[in-house]
C-alpha positions as CSV (number, residue, x, y, z in Angstrom):
1,M,58.6,34.2,-63.3
2,T,58.2,38.0,-63.2
3,G,56.6,39.9,-60.3
4,Q,53.3,40.3,-62.1
5,I,50.4,38.2,-60.8
6,V,47.7,39.1,-63.2
7,G,48.2,37.1,-66.4
8,S,51.2,35.2,-65.3
9,L,52.4,32.2,-63.1
10,Q,53.7,33.0,-59.6
11,D,54.8,31.1,-56.6
12,Q,53.2,31.6,-53.2
13,A,56.0,33.6,-51.8
14,T,55.8,36.2,-54.6
15,V,52.1,36.5,-54.2
16,A,52.3,37.0,-50.5
17,E,55.1,39.5,-50.8
18,R,53.4,41.6,-53.5
19,V,50.2,41.7,-51.4
20,D,52.1,42.7,-48.3
21,T,53.9,45.5,-50.1
22,G,50.7,46.8,-51.7
23,D,52.0,46.0,-55.2
24,A,49.1,43.6,-56.1
25,P,45.6,44.9,-57.2
26,D,43.1,45.1,-54.4
27,W,41.0,42.3,-55.8
28,V,44.0,40.0,-56.0
29,A,44.9,40.8,-52.4
30,D,41.4,40.1,-51.3
31,H,41.5,36.7,-53.1
32,W,44.8,35.8,-51.6
33,N,43.7,36.7,-48.0
34,S,40.5,34.8,-48.4
35,F,42.2,31.7,-49.8
36,R,45.0,31.7,-47.2
37,D,42.6,32.3,-44.3
38,G,40.2,29.7,-45.6
39,L,42.8,27.0,-45.9
40,L,44.7,27.8,-42.8
41,G,41.9,28.9,-40.5
42,E,39.1,27.0,-38.7
43,R,35.3,26.9,-39.0
44,N,33.1,25.5,-36.3
45,G,36.3,24.5,-34.4
46,S,37.5,22.3,-37.3
47,P,40.4,22.8,-39.7
48,F,39.9,23.0,-43.5
49,P,38.8,19.5,-44.6
50,C,41.5,18.7,-47.2
51,F,44.6,18.2,-45.1
52,F,46.7,17.8,-48.3
53,G,45.6,21.4,-49.3
54,V,46.4,22.7,-45.8
55,E,49.8,21.2,-45.8
56,S,50.6,22.4,-49.3
57,V,49.7,26.1,-48.4
58,E,51.6,25.8,-45.1
59,N,54.6,24.7,-47.1
60,G,54.1,27.3,-49.9
61,D,53.6,24.6,-52.6
62,P,50.8,26.0,-54.8
63,L,51.3,28.2,-57.8
64,Y,49.0,31.1,-58.6
65,T,47.6,33.3,-61.3
66,A,45.1,36.1,-61.4
67,V,42.7,36.4,-64.4
68,P,41.0,39.8,-65.1
69,S,37.8,38.5,-66.5
70,T,35.7,35.3,-66.6
71,T,34.4,36.1,-70.1
72,H,36.9,38.3,-72.0
73,K,38.7,36.4,-74.8
74,D,42.1,37.8,-74.1
75,A,41.9,37.1,-70.4
76,L,40.9,33.5,-71.0
77,L,43.7,33.1,-73.6
78,G,46.0,34.4,-71.0
79,L,44.7,31.7,-68.6
80,G,45.3,29.1,-71.2
81,R,48.9,30.2,-71.7
82,T,49.5,30.2,-67.9
83,L,47.9,26.8,-67.5
84,L,50.3,25.4,-70.2
85,D,53.3,27.1,-68.4
86,Y,52.1,25.5,-65.2
87,L,51.8,22.0,-66.7
88,D,55.4,22.4,-68.1
89,T,56.9,23.4,-64.8
90,Y,54.8,22.4,-61.7
91,Q,56.6,19.1,-61.1
92,D,59.9,20.9,-60.8
93,H,58.4,23.2,-58.1
94,S,56.7,20.7,-55.8
95,D,54.8,17.4,-55.8
96,R,51.8,19.3,-54.4
97,A,51.9,22.3,-56.6
98,S,48.3,22.8,-57.7
99,L,47.4,26.0,-59.7
100,V,45.1,28.4,-58.0
101,A,43.4,30.9,-60.3
102,F,41.8,34.1,-58.8
103,F,39.2,35.8,-61.1
104,R,38.5,39.5,-60.9
105,P,35.1,39.9,-59.2
106,P,32.1,41.0,-61.2
107,E,30.8,44.6,-60.9
108,R,27.5,43.4,-59.7
109,E,26.4,40.4,-57.6
110,L,25.7,37.2,-59.5
111,R,23.3,34.4,-58.8
112,E,24.5,30.9,-58.4
113,A,23.3,29.9,-61.9
114,K,25.5,32.6,-63.5
115,Y,28.6,31.2,-61.7
116,H,27.9,27.7,-63.0
117,E,27.6,29.3,-66.5
118,R,30.9,31.2,-66.1
119,L,32.8,28.1,-64.9
120,W,31.7,26.0,-67.9
121,H,32.3,28.9,-70.3
122,I,35.9,29.0,-69.0
123,L,36.4,25.2,-69.3
124,Q,34.8,25.1,-72.8
125,F,37.0,28.0,-73.9
126,L,40.1,26.2,-72.7
127,H,39.0,23.0,-74.4
128,V,38.4,24.7,-77.7
129,H,41.8,26.4,-77.6
130,D,43.7,23.4,-76.2
131,P,46.8,22.8,-78.4
132,E,47.0,19.2,-77.3
133,P,44.6,16.3,-78.3
134,W,42.2,14.9,-75.7
135,P,44.0,12.0,-74.0
136,E,43.2,8.7,-75.7
137,D,42.5,6.9,-72.3
138,I,40.0,9.5,-71.1
139,T,36.4,9.3,-72.5
140,T,34.9,12.3,-74.0
141,D,31.5,11.6,-72.5
142,P,30.9,13.5,-69.2
143,D,28.2,11.0,-68.2
144,D,30.8,8.3,-67.7
145,P,32.5,7.7,-64.3
146,Y,35.9,7.8,-66.0
147,W,35.4,11.2,-67.6
148,E,37.3,14.3,-66.3
149,F,38.4,17.6,-67.7
150,C,41.6,17.6,-69.6
151,F,43.9,20.3,-70.9
152,G,47.4,20.2,-72.4
153,G,47.1,16.5,-72.6
154,E,46.7,16.2,-68.8
155,P,43.6,15.0,-66.9
156,M,42.8,17.3,-64.0
157,F,40.3,18.1,-61.3
158,P,39.3,21.8,-61.3
159,T,37.5,22.7,-58.1
160,C,35.8,26.0,-57.3
161,R,35.1,28.4,-54.5
162,A,32.5,31.2,-55.1
163,P,30.5,33.8,-53.3
164,F,27.1,32.1,-53.5
165,Y,27.8,29.4,-50.9
166,E,26.0,30.1,-47.7
167,K,26.0,26.6,-46.1
168,R,29.3,25.1,-47.4
169,N,32.2,27.1,-45.9
170,S,34.7,24.9,-47.6
171,R,33.5,26.2,-51.0
172,Y,32.9,29.8,-50.0
173,C,34.9,32.7,-51.4
174,P,33.5,36.2,-50.7
175,V,35.5,37.9,-53.5
176,G,34.6,36.1,-56.7
177,L,35.2,32.9,-58.6
178,E,38.3,30.9,-57.7
179,I,39.4,27.7,-59.5
180,T,42.1,25.3,-58.3
181,F,43.4,23.1,-61.0
182,Q,44.8,19.8,-59.8
183,P,46.3,17.4,-62.3
184,R,45.5,13.7,-61.7
185,A,49.3,13.1,-61.5
186,L,49.3,15.0,-58.1
187,F,46.9,12.4,-56.6
188,E,48.9,9.5,-58.2
189,Q,52.2,10.8,-56.8
190,L,50.6,11.0,-53.3
191,N,49.1,7.5,-53.8
192,V,45.6,8.8,-52.9
193,T,43.6,7.7,-55.9
194,P,40.3,5.9,-55.2
195,E,41.6,2.4,-55.8
196,T,44.3,2.7,-53.1
197,E,43.8,2.1,-49.4
198,A,45.5,5.4,-48.7
199,G,43.1,7.1,-51.0
200,R,40.0,5.6,-49.4
201,H,41.3,6.5,-45.9
202,A,42.0,10.1,-47.0
203,R,38.5,10.3,-48.5
204,D,37.0,9.2,-45.2
205,V,39.0,11.6,-43.1
206,I,38.3,14.5,-45.4
207,Q,34.6,13.8,-45.5
208,G,34.5,13.6,-41.7
209,R,36.2,16.9,-41.4
210,L,34.0,18.3,-44.1
211,E,30.8,17.8,-42.1
212,E,32.4,19.4,-39.0
213,Y,33.8,22.4,-41.0
214,D,30.6,23.1,-43.1
215,G,28.1,22.2,-40.4
216,V,26.1,20.2,-42.9
217,C,26.3,16.7,-44.4
218,P,28.7,16.3,-47.3
219,H,27.2,17.1,-50.6
220,A,25.3,14.3,-52.4
221,D,27.4,14.8,-55.5
222,L,30.7,14.1,-53.8
223,G,32.2,10.9,-55.1
224,D,35.2,9.2,-56.6
225,W,36.5,9.1,-60.1
226,G,35.9,5.8,-61.8
227,V,33.2,4.7,-59.3
228,E,30.0,3.5,-61.0
229,G,27.2,6.0,-60.2
230,D,29.6,8.9,-59.4
231,R,30.2,11.7,-61.8
232,E,33.2,14.0,-61.8
233,W,31.8,17.1,-63.4
234,P,29.2,18.2,-60.7
235,Q,31.9,18.2,-58.1
236,Y,33.8,21.0,-59.8
237,M,31.3,23.5,-58.6
238,L,28.9,21.9,-56.1
239,S,25.4,23.2,-56.1
240,E,23.9,25.2,-53.3
241,D,20.5,25.4,-55.0
242,S,19.9,22.4,-57.2
243,D,17.4,24.4,-59.3
244,Q,20.2,26.8,-60.4
245,A,22.7,24.1,-61.2
246,P,22.9,22.3,-64.6
247,D,21.3,18.9,-64.9
248,E,23.7,17.8,-67.6
249,C,27.3,18.6,-68.1
250,P,27.4,21.8,-70.2
251,I,30.5,21.1,-72.2
252,D,31.0,19.7,-75.7
253,V,34.2,17.6,-75.8
254,T,35.8,16.2,-78.9
255,R,39.2,14.7,-79.6
256,E,40.2,16.7,-82.7
257,H,42.7,19.4,-81.8
258,P,43.7,22.0,-82.2
259,K,40.4,23.8,-83.0
260,S,42.2,27.1,-82.5
261,E,45.9,28.0,-83.1
262,L,45.9,31.0,-80.7
263,L,47.9,29.1,-78.0
264,L,50.3,27.6,-80.5
265,D,52.2,30.8,-81.5
266,P,55.2,31.2,-79.2
267,A,54.9,35.0,-79.6
268,R,51.4,34.9,-78.2
269,Q,52.5,32.7,-75.3
270,S,54.7,35.6,-74.0
271,E,51.9,38.2,-74.0
272,A,50.3,39.0,-70.7
273,A,46.5,39.3,-70.8
274,T,46.1,42.3,-68.4
275,L,42.8,44.1,-69.0
276,P,41.7,47.3,-67.4
277,G,38.1,46.2,-66.9
278,G,36.5,43.3,-65.1
279,D,33.3,41.3,-65.7
280,H,30.0,43.1,-66.6
């Protein structure tokens, strides 16, 4: 790992050190401070709901990257390379090493609908350029309780924070879009999948803390993977205003890969996607 945060994979100590010394871009520093304070602080007298996330940040477990655009092709190819690097190395780093991606904020304020659009553009882009086939044991139909996003051959749960949340503090980021990628293997290693007693207990504790932290009832779309009636995709970016959220999952998933070879070339894998501009 190099010292660069934008377009590369970094551990938490490096991110914190570069922010403290002023060697990180201002928007990256703002993201890091918001993320750290959100996970380790309290709202309404309650700690952040996901105690696994709190413990991981306290222990310095997550890995990080910063992406200079939510739309620019080179920035998203850089994210794809970083995500592949993460999947190759995270288990050697920590059994709780999720990948936190900070996106450069837009130049003007965006409505909620635009953030939903940006998220699914990013996930569709990653899918189209995925060098690995969609896993055989994961359905390609998002309207199936056993569907979830996959990349690099790994099922994962990408969850977002964004500026448009006014009622749900647990999903609020004042800076811009933030996506935390959590491979399903992390939940399996912690034995907290929905079919385990530990998993069901963790869900109950988190949802109880969620209501205290947010000050509102848990979102109606929250559910468990593989449970009939629950769907994974709406949980990636919970709606604040249902009229601005998609009614159907806006991603087209097929098994045939690769559809693009841009993440297959080793020379391209080493390029950093650092762009001077942000979103427009």
